[in-house]
C-alpha positions in Angstrom: 15.3 9.7 -6.3 14.1 7.5 -9.1 10.3 7.3 -9.5 8.4 4.8 -11.7 4.7 4.1 -12.0 3.6 0.6 -11.3 1.2 -1.4 -13.5 -1.8 -0.4 -11.5 -2.9 3.2 -12.0 -2.4 5.3 -8.9 0.6 3.4 -7.6 4.3 4.3 -7.9 7.7 3.0 -6.8 10.4 5.3 -5.3 14.0 4.3 -5.3 16.2 6.6 -3.2 19.9 7.4 -3.8 22.0 6.0 -1.0 25.3 7.7 0.0 27.6 5.5 2.0 31.1 5.5 3.4 33.0 3.9 6.3 30.7 5.7 8.8 27.4 4.2 7.4 25.0 5.7 4.9 22.5 8.5 4.3 19.4 8.6 2.1 16.2 10.7 1.6 13.5 8.1 1.9 10.7 10.6 1.3 10.8 13.7 -0.8 7.6 15.8 -1.0 8.7 17.3 -4.4 9.2 13.9 -6.0 5.9 12.6 -4.8 4.0 15.7 -5.8 5.4 15.6 -9.3 4.5 12.0 -9.7 1.1 12.0 -8.1 -0.1 15.4 -9.0 -0.7 16.7 -5.5 1.2 16.8 -2.2 0.7 14.1 0.5 -1.3 15.7 3.3 0.4 13.8 6.1 -2.0 12.9 8.9 -0.6 9.8 10.5 2.7 7.8 10.5 2.5 4.1 11.3 5.0 1.4 12.1 4.5 -2.4 12.3 6.9 -5.2 13.2 6.1 -8.7 11.9 7.5 -12.2 12.2 8.4 -14.0 9.1 5.4 -15.4 7.1 3.0 -13.0 8.7 0.6 -11.5 6.1 -1.1 -8.2 6.9 -4.0 -7.0 4.6 -5.6 -6.6 2.2 -6.9 -3.3 3.6 -8.6 -0.3 2.0 -10.9 2.5 3.1 -14.0 4.4 1.9 -13.4 7.1 -0.7 -13.6 9.9 0.1 -11.3 10.4 2.0 -9.8 6.9 2.0 -6.1 6.7 3.1 -3.2 7.1 0.6 0.0 5.4 1.9 3.7 5.9 1.4 5.4 2.6 2.5 8.9 1.5 3.2 10.7 -1.3 5.1 13.5 -0.1 7.4 14.5 -3.5 8.8 14.4 -6.9 7.1 12.2 -7.4 4.1 8.6 -7.7 3.0 6.7 -8.3 -0.2 4.5 -5.3 -0.4 1.3 -5.9 -2.4 -1.1 -3.4 -4.1 -4.5 -4.7 -5.1 -6.9 -2.9 -7.4 -10.2 -3.2 -5.6 -11.8 -0.3 -7.5 -15.0 -1.4 -9.2 -14.9 -0.3 -12.9 -11.1 -0.1 -13.1 -9.4 -1.6 -16.2 -7.2 -3.5 -13.7 -9.9 -4.5 -11.2 -8.8 -7.5 -9.2 -5.2 -7.3 -10.3 -2.3 -7.3 -7.8 1.3 -6.2 -8.0 4.1 -6.9 -5.6 7.3 -4.9 -4.8 10.0 -6.1 -2.5 10.8 -3.6 0.2 13.9 -4.1 2.2 16.8 -2.5 4.2 19.1 -3.0 1.2 17.7 -1.0 -1.7 15.3 0.9 0.6 12.6 1.3 -2.0 9.2 2.8 -1.1 5.8 2.5 -2.7 2.9 5.0 -2.8 -0.6 3.9 -3.3 -3.4 6.3 -4.0 -6.8 6.5 -2.3 -9.0 3.5 -3.1 -6.3 0.9 -3.6 -6.0 -2.2 -1.4 -2.7 -2.8 0.4 -1.1 -5.7 2.2 2.3 -7.3 2.7 4.1 -10.5 3.7 7.1 -10.4 6.0 10.0 -12.2 4.5 12.2 -12.0 7.6 11.7 -11.9 11.3 11.3 -8.4 12.8 10.4 -7.0 9.4 9.7 -3.4 10.2 7.4 -1.4 7.9 6.8 2.3 8.2 4.2 4.2 6.3 3.0 7.7 6.0 -0.8 8.2 5.7 -3.0 10.9 4.2 -5.7 10.2 6.8 -5.8 8.9 10.4 -7.2 5.5 11.1 -11.0 5.5 11.2 -12.5 2.0 11.9 -15.9 2.9 10.5 -14.3 3.6 7.1 -11.9 0.7 7.0 -12.5 -2.5 5.1 -10.6 -5.6 3.9 -10.7 -8.5 1.5 -9.3 -11.9 2.2 -5.6 -12.0 1.4 -5.9 -15.7 0.3 -8.9 -15.1 -2.0 -8.2 -17.2 -5.1 -9.9 -14.7 -7.4 -7.2 -12.2 -6.6 -4.5 -14.9 -6.5 -1.7 -13.2 -4.7 1.3 -15.4 -4.6 2.4 -14.8 -1.0 6.0 -16.0 -0.5 5.4 -17.4 3.0 7.5 -20.5 3.7 4.5 -22.1 5.3 0.8 -21.2 5.6 0.6 -17.4 6.0 -0.2 -16.2 9.6 -3.2 -13.9 9.5 -4.9 -11.8 12.1 -8.4 -12.9 13.1 -9.9 -9.9 11.3 -8.0 -10.6 8.1 -8.9 -14.3 8.2 -12.6 -13.4 8.5 -12.5 -10.8 5.7 -14.8 -11.3 2.7 -13.7 -12.4 -0.7 -13.4 -9.7 -3.5 -16.7 -11.0 -4.9 -18.5 -10.9 -1.6 -17.2 -7.4 -0.9 -18.4 -6.2 -4.3 -21.9 -7.7 -3.6 -21.9 -6.0 -0.3 -21.2 -2.7 -1.9 -18.1 -1.8 0.2 -15.6 -1.6 -2.6 -14.4 1.8 -3.9 -15.7 2.9 -7.4 -12.9 3.7 -9.9 -14.5 6.9 -11.3 -15.2 8.2 -7.9 -11.5 7.6 -6.9 -10.3 9.4 -10.0 -12.6 12.3 -9.3 -11.4 12.5 -5.7 -7.8 12.5 -6.8 -8.5 15.2 -9.4 -10.1 17.3 -6.6 -6.8 16.9 -4.6 -4.8 18.0 -7.6 -7.0 21.2 -7.7 -6.3 21.8 -4.0 -9.9 21.0 -3.0 -9.2 18.1 -0.7 
């Protein structure tokens, strides 16, 4: 498995080796050893999610309070999505920056995003099926979002028409509004929490 850090600290891309023949193919889409070596601590798996989306649906941008937040290991097992990581950590050198990775059922890449980062994706095909492993279970009281069409962030969503959003995502605050409201994670607190996980204190 090939592992590369992305341009936002705390995010990595994982590219599995695929072994195919006339019968089909086999791959290891998640390897604990590879993730632990890259991230510095193991993923404490608490929940596994799956979503199926029609083309042009945008989900996100979501994040959770730190601690414990919710780290995610994400892949697309059917169709294709543009997976987007947004740095919403106040004080980060890349605050407000986004990075996109195409996840699909051809190269079968995965991305890992650490606690405190924002996450979303746009379905590029109908029935785009995304699966993700989570370090914490869903906790509505700790979950937040910023508007996926916020021009300050400027994500270039590849939807063929106006992106289709949930009511919750459409009503989410802008990044500036979320910062004023004090709901964004703080960069140094995120780093300290990740360091505690590396020491086995999480």
